[in-house]
C-alpha positions as CSV (number, residue, x, y, z in Angstrom):
1,M,218.8,335.5,160.0
2,G,219.1,337.1,163.5
3,L,220.2,336.7,167.3
4,Y,218.0,333.9,168.3
5,P,219.2,330.6,167.4
6,R,217.4,328.6,164.7
7,V,215.7,324.8,164.6
8,F,214.4,325.2,161.4
9,R,216.6,324.9,158.0
10,R,217.4,328.1,156.7
11,Y,216.5,328.9,152.7
12,L,218.8,331.2,150.8
13,K,216.8,332.7,147.8
14,V,216.2,336.4,146.8
15,S,212.6,337.2,146.2
16,D,210.4,340.3,146.5
17,V,208.8,340.8,150.1
18,I,206.3,343.3,151.2
19,L,206.1,344.2,154.6
20,K,203.4,346.2,156.1
21,F,204.4,348.4,159.0
22,K,201.6,350.7,160.4
23,D,199.5,350.8,157.3
24,T,202.3,351.3,155.3
25,L,203.5,349.2,152.6
26,L,207.5,348.4,152.3
27,H,209.2,347.1,149.7
28,A,212.2,344.5,150.3
29,K,214.1,341.5,149.3
30,T,214.5,338.5,150.8
31,T,218.0,336.9,151.6
32,D,217.2,333.8,153.1
33,Y,214.1,332.2,154.8
34,S,212.7,329.7,157.1
35,L,209.8,328.7,159.1
36,E,211.5,330.7,161.8
37,G,211.0,333.9,159.8
38,I,213.5,335.6,157.2
39,G,216.2,337.7,156.3
40,A,215.3,340.5,154.3
41,V,217.1,344.0,152.8
42,M,215.5,347.1,151.6
43,E,217.1,350.0,150.0
44,E,215.0,352.4,151.8
45,I,215.4,353.1,155.7
46,P,212.3,353.5,157.5
47,H,211.7,354.5,161.1
48,I,212.0,351.3,163.0
49,V,213.3,349.3,166.2
50,Q,213.7,346.0,167.2
51,G,210.2,344.4,168.8
52,D,208.3,346.1,165.9
53,V,205.7,343.6,164.6
54,V,205.2,343.7,160.5
55,D,202.8,341.9,158.4
56,I,204.8,339.4,155.5
57,I,203.7,338.4,152.2
58,V,206.2,337.1,149.8
59,N,204.7,335.1,147.0
60,E,207.7,333.1,146.3
61,P,208.4,331.1,148.2
62,E,204.4,332.0,149.6
63,I,204.7,333.0,153.1
64,R,202.0,334.9,154.6
65,T,202.7,335.9,158.0
66,T,203.2,338.1,161.1
67,G,206.8,338.9,162.2
68,K,208.7,340.5,164.9
69,I,212.0,342.9,163.8
70,M,214.7,341.2,165.8
71,W,217.4,343.3,164.9
72,F,218.0,345.4,162.2
73,K,221.4,347.3,160.5
74,K,223.0,349.2,158.1
75,G,225.0,348.0,155.2
76,G,226.2,348.8,151.9
77,V,222.9,347.9,150.1
78,G,220.7,349.5,152.3
79,L,218.8,348.2,155.8
80,I,219.6,344.8,156.8
81,L,216.9,342.9,158.8
82,G,216.1,340.2,161.0
83,I,212.2,339.0,161.0
84,K,210.8,336.3,163.4
85,N,207.7,334.8,162.8
86,T,205.3,335.1,165.0
87,G,202.5,333.7,163.4
88,Q,201.4,330.1,162.6
89,I,204.1,327.8,161.3
90,K,202.6,326.7,157.7
91,G,203.8,327.1,153.8
92,L,204.1,324.8,150.9
93,L,206.1,321.6,150.2
94,K,207.5,322.7,147.5
95,D,209.2,325.5,149.4
96,F,210.0,323.8,152.7
97,R,211.2,320.2,153.2
98,L,208.8,317.7,155.1
99,A,212.4,316.4,156.8
100,D,213.0,320.1,158.0
101,I,209.9,320.4,159.1
102,F,209.9,317.4,161.1
103,I,213.7,318.3,162.2
104,G,212.6,321.9,163.5
105,L,209.4,321.0,165.4
106,C,211.2,318.3,167.0
107,R,214.4,320.7,168.4
108,S,211.7,323.6,169.2
109,R,210.1,321.1,171.2
110,K,206.7,321.8,170.1
111,T,203.5,320.4,171.0
112,G,200.5,320.1,168.5
113,I,199.0,319.4,165.3
114,L,201.1,319.1,161.9
115,T,198.3,318.8,158.9
116,I,199.2,318.2,155.4
117,E,196.6,318.2,152.8
118,N,197.3,317.3,149.2
119,G,193.7,316.0,147.9
120,V,193.6,314.3,151.6
121,S,194.6,315.3,154.9
122,K,197.0,313.7,157.3
123,S,197.9,314.5,160.7
124,V,200.9,314.7,162.6
125,Y,201.1,315.0,166.2
126,F,204.3,316.1,168.4
127,K,204.3,316.3,171.9
128,N,207.2,318.2,173.0
129,G,209.0,317.7,169.9
130,D,208.1,313.9,169.9
131,I,206.0,312.3,167.7
132,V,203.6,310.6,169.1
133,F,200.8,310.1,166.7
134,S,199.5,310.6,163.3
135,A,195.8,310.5,161.5
136,S,194.4,310.3,158.1
137,K,191.5,311.0,156.6
138,H,192.3,308.3,153.6
139,E,190.5,305.2,153.9
140,G,193.3,303.3,152.7
141,D,195.1,304.4,155.5
142,S,192.6,303.0,158.2
143,L,193.5,300.9,161.1
144,G,190.8,298.1,159.4
145,V,191.8,297.9,156.1
146,M,195.4,297.7,156.5
147,L,194.9,294.6,159.4
148,M,192.9,292.9,156.0
149,R,196.1,294.3,153.7
150,E,198.5,292.5,155.8
151,G,195.8,289.4,156.4
152,R,195.5,290.2,160.3
153,I,191.8,289.9,160.1
154,T,189.4,288.9,157.2
155,S,186.7,291.2,155.6
156,E,184.1,289.5,157.4
157,Q,185.8,290.3,160.9
158,Y,186.4,294.0,159.6
159,S,182.5,294.4,158.3
160,S,181.1,292.2,161.6
161,A,183.5,295.2,163.9
162,F,182.8,297.9,162.0
163,S,178.8,297.5,162.4
164,E,179.4,297.1,165.8
165,M,181.7,300.2,166.3
166,K,179.1,302.5,164.5
167,E,176.4,300.1,167.4
168,V,178.7,301.0,170.8
169,R,180.5,304.0,169.5
170,Q,183.2,302.7,170.4
171,R,186.7,302.7,168.8
172,L,187.1,300.0,166.2
173,A,190.6,299.0,168.0
174,S,188.5,298.7,170.9
175,V,186.0,296.4,169.1
176,L,188.9,294.3,167.5
177,V,190.0,293.4,170.9
178,R,186.7,292.7,172.6
179,L,185.5,290.3,169.7
180,G,188.9,288.6,170.1
181,Y,190.6,289.2,166.6
182,L,193.4,290.7,168.3
183,S,195.1,290.4,171.4
184,P,195.9,294.1,173.3
185,K,199.7,293.2,172.5
186,E,198.8,292.5,168.7
187,L,196.7,295.5,168.7
188,F,199.9,297.9,170.1
189,H,201.8,296.7,167.5
190,A,198.9,297.4,164.5
191,V,198.5,300.5,166.1
192,R,202.1,301.5,165.6
193,R,202.4,300.4,162.4
194,Q,199.5,302.4,161.2
195,V,200.9,305.5,162.7
196,E,204.5,305.0,161.2
197,E,202.8,304.0,157.5
198,I,200.8,307.4,157.7
199,I,203.8,309.3,158.4
200,L,205.9,307.5,156.0
201,S,203.2,307.9,153.3
202,L,204.3,311.5,153.6
203,F,207.7,311.7,151.9
204,H,206.2,310.5,148.7
205,L,204.6,313.9,148.4
206,E,206.0,316.5,146.0
207,E,203.5,319.4,146.7
208,G,200.8,320.4,149.4
209,R,199.7,322.9,151.8
210,F,201.0,322.2,155.6
211,S,200.1,324.2,159.1
212,F,201.4,323.2,162.4
213,Q,198.7,324.1,165.1
214,E,200.0,324.5,168.6
215,I,197.8,323.2,171.0
216,S,197.3,320.6,173.8
217,L,197.1,317.3,172.4
218,P,193.5,315.6,173.4
219,T,195.0,312.6,175.2
220,D,191.7,311.2,175.9
221,E,191.0,310.3,172.0
222,V,195.3,309.6,171.0
223,I,196.9,306.7,171.4
224,T,200.4,307.7,172.0
225,L,203.3,306.4,170.9
226,K,206.6,307.8,170.4
227,H,208.5,307.6,167.2
228,S,212.3,308.5,166.2
229,V,212.2,311.3,164.2
230,A,215.5,310.8,162.6
231,N,214.3,306.9,161.5
232,L,211.0,308.1,160.2
233,I,212.9,310.4,158.0
234,Y,215.4,308.5,157.4
235,Q,212.8,305.1,156.2
236,G,210.7,308.0,154.4
237,I,213.1,309.4,151.6
238,K,214.5,305.5,151.6
239,R,211.1,304.8,150.3
240,V,210.4,307.3,147.7
241,D,210.9,305.6,144.0
242,N,211.1,308.7,142.1
243,I,214.9,308.8,141.0
244,L,214.6,311.6,139.4
245,R,213.1,313.7,142.3
246,I,215.9,312.4,144.4
247,Q,218.8,313.6,142.1
248,S,216.8,316.9,141.8
249,E,217.3,317.5,145.7
250,L,220.8,315.9,145.6
251,P,223.9,318.5,145.3
252,S,226.6,317.8,142.6
253,M,228.0,314.7,142.3
254,D,231.2,316.3,142.7
255,T,230.4,317.3,146.2
256,I,232.3,316.6,149.3
257,L,230.3,314.7,152.3
258,Y,231.3,315.0,155.5
259,F,229.9,314.3,158.8
260,S,228.1,317.1,160.4
261,P,230.7,318.6,163.3
262,D,227.5,319.2,165.5
263,P,226.7,316.3,167.8
264,L,223.0,316.7,168.2
265,D,222.9,315.7,164.3
266,L,225.8,313.1,164.8
267,F,224.2,310.9,167.6
268,Q,220.5,310.9,166.7
269,D,218.5,307.7,166.9
270,L,219.0,305.9,163.8
271,H,219.3,302.6,162.7
272,L,220.8,302.0,159.6
273,D,220.5,299.2,157.3
274,D,223.2,298.2,155.2
275,A,223.0,300.3,152.7
276,G,223.6,303.2,155.1
277,K,226.2,301.8,157.1
278,K,228.2,301.4,153.5
279,I,227.7,305.0,152.3
280,I,228.8,306.0,156.0
281,S,232.0,303.9,156.3
282,Y,233.3,305.9,153.0
283,I,232.2,309.4,154.4
284,D,235.5,311.2,155.6
285,G,235.2,314.6,154.8
286,N,237.6,314.3,151.6
287,T,235.4,312.0,149.2
288,S,233.0,313.2,146.5
289,M,229.4,312.0,146.2
290,K,230.4,310.4,142.9
291,D,233.4,308.3,144.9
292,V,231.2,307.3,147.7
293,V,228.4,306.0,145.1
294,S,231.4,304.2,143.5
295,L,233.2,302.8,146.2
296,A,229.9,301.4,148.1
297,G,229.2,299.2,145.4
298,L,225.6,300.1,145.6
299,D,222.6,300.4,143.1
300,T,222.9,304.2,141.9
301,P,219.3,304.5,143.2
302,V,219.7,302.6,146.5
303,A,222.8,304.9,147.1
304,L,221.3,308.1,145.8
305,R,218.4,307.7,148.1
306,T,220.6,306.6,151.0
307,I,222.7,309.7,150.6
308,L,219.8,312.0,150.5
309,A,218.3,310.3,153.7
310,L,221.5,311.0,155.8
311,L,221.9,314.4,154.4
312,S,217.8,315.3,155.4
313,I,218.8,314.3,158.8
314,Q,221.6,316.3,158.8
315,M,223.7,313.5,159.7
316,I,225.8,314.2,156.8
317,E,226.6,317.8,155.5
318,T,228.1,319.3,152.2
319,K,231.4,321.2,152.2
320,D,229.3,324.2,150.9
321,S,226.8,324.1,153.4
322,R,229.4,325.2,156.7
323,G,232.5,326.5,154.1
324,S,234.8,323.6,155.7
325,S,235.3,319.7,155.4
326,V,236.0,318.1,158.7
327,E,238.0,314.7,158.3
328,T,237.0,311.7,160.1
329,S,239.3,308.9,161.2
330,E,238.3,305.4,161.9
331,D,237.9,305.7,165.5
332,D,235.5,308.5,164.9
333,L,233.8,306.1,162.1
334,E,233.7,303.7,165.3
335,E,231.9,305.8,167.5
336,I,229.8,307.0,165.1
337,L,228.0,303.5,164.6
338,G,228.4,302.1,167.9
339,E,225.0,301.3,169.6
340,V,223.7,303.9,171.9
341,E,222.6,302.6,174.8
342,K,219.2,302.8,175.4
343,E,216.6,303.2,178.8
344,T,215.8,299.2,177.8
345,V,219.2,298.2,178.4
346,D,220.1,300.2,181.0
347,P,217.2,300.4,183.4
348,E,219.2,302.9,186.1
349,L,218.7,305.9,182.9
350,K,216.9,307.8,185.0
351,N,218.6,307.6,188.3
352,I,221.9,308.3,186.4
353,I,220.2,311.2,184.6
354,E,219.0,313.0,187.8
355,T,222.4,312.1,189.1
356,M,223.9,313.8,186.6
357,H,221.9,316.7,186.2
358,R,222.1,317.5,189.8
359,R,226.1,318.2,189.4
360,F,227.1,318.5,186.1
361,D,227.2,322.6,185.9
362,T,229.7,322.6,189.4
363,L,231.5,320.2,187.3
364,E,234.8,321.4,185.7
365,Y,235.0,320.4,182.0
366,Y,237.4,317.7,182.5
367,D,235.0,316.2,184.9
368,V,232.0,316.3,183.2
369,L,233.7,314.5,180.4
370,G,235.5,311.9,182.9
371,V,239.2,312.9,181.2
372,K,242.5,314.0,183.3
373,D,243.3,317.6,182.7
374,Y,246.3,316.1,180.6
375,A,244.1,314.0,178.5
376,P,244.8,314.2,174.4
377,L,242.5,315.2,172.0
378,P,241.8,311.3,171.1
379,E,240.7,310.3,174.5
380,I,238.4,313.4,174.9
381,K,236.7,312.8,171.7
382,K,236.3,309.2,172.6
383,A,234.9,310.4,175.9
384,F,232.7,313.5,174.7
385,Y,231.1,310.9,171.5
386,A,230.4,308.0,174.3
387,L,228.6,310.4,176.8
388,A,227.1,312.5,173.7
389,K,225.4,309.3,172.6
390,K,224.4,308.5,176.3
391,F,222.8,311.9,177.1
392,H,221.7,312.9,173.6
393,P,218.2,314.2,174.0
394,D,216.5,312.6,170.8
395,V,218.0,309.1,171.8
396,H,216.2,308.6,174.7
397,F,212.5,309.8,173.3
398,Q,210.8,307.0,175.0
399,L,211.1,307.9,178.6
400,E,207.7,308.8,179.4
401,D,208.6,311.4,181.9
402,D,208.9,314.6,179.6
403,S,211.2,316.6,182.1
404,M,213.7,314.2,181.3
405,K,214.2,315.8,178.0
406,D,214.5,319.2,180.1
407,K,217.1,317.3,182.0
408,L,218.9,316.1,178.6
409,N,218.9,318.9,177.0
410,D,220.8,320.7,179.8
411,I,223.6,318.0,179.8
412,F,224.3,317.9,176.8
413,S,224.4,321.4,176.2
414,Y,227.3,321.3,179.0
415,L,229.1,318.4,177.3
416,C,229.3,319.8,174.1
417,E,230.4,323.1,175.6
418,A,233.1,321.7,177.6
419,Y,233.8,319.4,173.9
420,A,234.0,322.7,172.2
421,T,236.3,324.2,174.5
422,L,239.0,321.3,175.2
423,S,239.1,320.4,171.4
424,N,240.2,324.1,170.7
425,P,243.8,324.3,171.8
426,Q,243.6,328.3,172.1
427,K,240.6,327.9,173.8
428,R,241.9,325.1,176.0
429,K,244.8,326.6,177.2
430,Q,243.2,329.8,178.3
431,Y,240.7,327.6,180.0
432,D,243.5,325.7,182.1
433,L,244.8,328.8,182.7
434,S,241.6,330.1,184.3
435,L,241.8,326.8,186.7
436,T,245.2,327.9,187.6
437,L,244.2,330.8,188.8
438,T,242.4,329.3,191.8
439,P,245.1,328.9,194.7
440,A,243.8,325.3,195.8
441,R,243.7,324.2,192.3
442,Q,247.2,325.6,191.8
443,I,248.5,323.7,194.7
444,S,246.9,320.1,193.4
445,K,247.9,320.7,190.4
446,Q,251.9,321.2,191.9
447,N,250.9,318.3,194.2
448,T,250.0,316.2,191.0
449,A,252.6,317.2,189.0
450,K,255.4,315.8,191.8
451,G,253.7,312.8,191.7
452,K,253.7,311.8,188.4
453,Y,257.7,312.9,188.4
454,E,258.5,310.9,191.0
455,D,256.7,307.7,189.4
456,G,258.7,308.9,186.2
457,K,261.9,308.4,188.2
458,A,260.8,304.9,189.5
459,A,259.9,304.0,185.9
460,L,263.4,305.4,184.5
461,K,265.3,303.3,187.1
462,R,263.3,299.8,186.4
463,G,264.1,300.7,182.8
464,N,260.6,301.3,181.5
465,Y,261.2,304.2,179.3
466,S,258.2,304.7,177.8
467,D,256.3,304.7,180.8
468,A,258.9,307.0,182.0
469,E,258.3,309.5,179.1
470,V,254.6,309.7,179.4
471,L,255.1,310.6,183.3
472,F,257.5,313.5,183.1
473,G,255.5,314.6,180.1
474,Q,252.4,314.8,182.7
475,A,254.4,316.2,185.3
476,I,255.2,319.2,182.7
477,Y,251.7,319.4,181.8
478,F,250.7,319.8,185.5
479,D,253.5,322.1,186.1
480,N,256.2,323.0,183.5
481,S,258.0,325.8,185.9
482,I,260.3,322.9,187.4
483,A,263.3,322.6,185.7
484,D,264.1,319.0,186.8
485,Y,260.8,318.1,184.8
486,H,262.1,318.9,181.9
487,Y,265.1,317.4,182.2
488,F,264.1,313.8,183.4
489,Y,261.9,314.3,180.2
490,G,264.7,314.6,177.9
491,L,266.8,311.7,179.8
492,A,263.3,309.7,179.0
493,M,263.5,310.9,175.5
494,M,267.3,309.9,175.3
495,K,266.9,306.3,176.5
496,L,264.0,306.0,173.4
497,K,266.5,307.3,170.9
498,N,264.6,310.2,170.7
499,F,267.1,312.8,170.2
500,K,265.4,316.3,169.0
501,D,263.1,315.7,171.5
502,A,265.1,315.2,174.1
503,K,267.3,317.9,172.8
504,K,264.5,320.6,173.2
505,A,263.3,319.3,176.5
506,I,267.1,319.7,178.2
507,E,267.1,323.1,176.4
508,N,263.7,323.9,178.3
509,A,265.3,322.8,181.7
510,L,268.1,325.0,181.3
511,K,266.0,328.3,180.5
512,R,264.9,327.4,184.1
513,N,268.5,326.6,185.1
514,P,271.0,328.0,182.8
515,M,273.5,327.2,185.4
516,N,273.2,323.7,185.9
517,A,276.3,321.5,185.4
518,Q,274.5,318.6,184.8
519,Y,271.8,319.8,182.4
520,L,274.9,321.1,180.3
521,A,276.8,317.9,180.3
522,E,273.8,315.9,179.3
523,L,272.5,318.4,176.3
524,G,276.6,317.6,175.3
525,F,276.0,313.8,175.0
526,V,272.5,314.8,172.6
527,Y,274.7,316.6,170.5
528,L,277.0,314.0,170.1
529,E,274.5,311.7,169.5
530,L,272.7,314.3,166.4
531,G,276.3,314.4,165.1
532,F,277.4,318.0,166.4
533,T,280.7,317.4,167.9
534,K,281.9,321.0,168.3
535,T,278.2,321.7,169.8
536,A,279.2,319.1,172.4
537,Q,282.3,320.2,172.8
538,G,281.3,323.7,173.8
539,F,278.5,322.3,176.3
540,F,281.0,319.7,177.9
541,E,283.5,322.8,178.5
542,R,280.6,324.9,180.0
543,S,279.9,322.0,182.6
544,L,283.2,322.2,183.7
545,K,283.6,325.9,184.1
546,V,280.6,325.4,186.2
547,S,281.5,322.6,187.9
548,S,285.0,321.2,187.8
549,D,284.7,317.9,189.1
550,N,281.5,317.3,186.7
551,A,282.2,313.4,185.6
552,R,279.7,313.3,182.7
553,A,281.3,316.4,181.3
554,S,284.8,314.6,181.4
555,E,283.4,311.7,179.9
556,G,282.1,313.3,177.2
557,L,284.9,315.0,176.3
558,K,287.0,312.0,176.9
559,R,285.0,310.5,173.9
560,I,285.4,313.2,171.7
561,R,289.4,312.9,171.9
562,T,289.0,309.2,170.7
563,L,286.6,310.1,167.8
């Protein structure tokens, strides 16, 4: 679509489009579309430049808006364009999924009112990307009707409160509390349920028109209650009872399901029900949707609704959506399903966010993830998952201070940048190399390596061979130029009967110090253990040429003569 980041889902579709540019009508074809804009291709190559504004007219999907040319390039089929929507966010529900609209408004941090028309008008209020309220002109969605339906108030109480509301011109909610029909706490929970029910009812709609008005909210009239976008989408789709619709929105049953590689999708605020947990437990990047449904042991409609809900919040994806499969281990699954630490659990969260935000961009990638330079990938992944859940901007949507979300976004982006680098072997190697270019850093790493080496020798002497192996390996990680580090790593491997790796380690030592008699002799013993007697003899003899009184080499030759 272009060179700007996407937050609204892109839909692939070829359709006729008319671009009105300087009183000229240009005919093109769409390649894709979203609420952020369209991709298009045209055979003719008009004189346009980046930044030009055009009117966009598409019949299927229905798009009527203005757009800015963000980029263009000549291709074999003509001119390829990326056009950003600069007009109002609007369209038909048959062309844009409601879940995608919600997620896009959330991720783009929009403030305003989303209105959906389908015989009756319903509105969802967003503040900095958080859903804070909803309203409906449908009588059945009113607070009084809902409370009567739930048995919270009687019809007489409702009539009395409604009459007084008109007389004193106050909200029904205020009147209900003043008359003693509801306590303030009961009112709070009732309004929250009303807001949720209005939003959840929208997911039943298959047809309708929507528009988003980006305006400041009328805070003097609206009771703001922040709601988790992921939870609302998940629950809304789980309530859809039209199984034919569910099946039509799902991919083929043979499609492979896997977890989204994007931590922004993976660690949203989501409370999974039992069906969700069962489905999640069988998603591993190798199993088809058909097999996941079978293995979960759920009623097929329940399983399919759950899968569609998880796909809709983008927590899981299909192989076709990114073109590659990402396998998931049991440890990954445990981290994904683990409870997220919230501000209600940690009263110091604001201080933690403030502290991290002050210093995160001055920290190296290892430091920001809280791992050592030599940490293996599983440890790095575990650390990242824990921090991604802790600082995910969508998880802490209930924080009253909206500036906190900006800080969470900054921290989260840096954490993702750190993980993307350290989880890629080539990128990590380049990053480590950049760190070693700092003289102070180089001295620090050399000192650390020496300390690990000395600790390793002590462990070897005590007979703690596994500890010695780890410590010598760490010494090599920090400084692989020292021959003794490789040699002693090989000795530890020999004690652990891992002769193949011992061979590699001592060979690495010899590359750095080829005339060391002790290295030559010990490599002879490794070859002896591997069953290569002649090769072993050759190394023993080479050792004695370097140092005629080398006891280990003499011992090796003596052993060969007794074989």
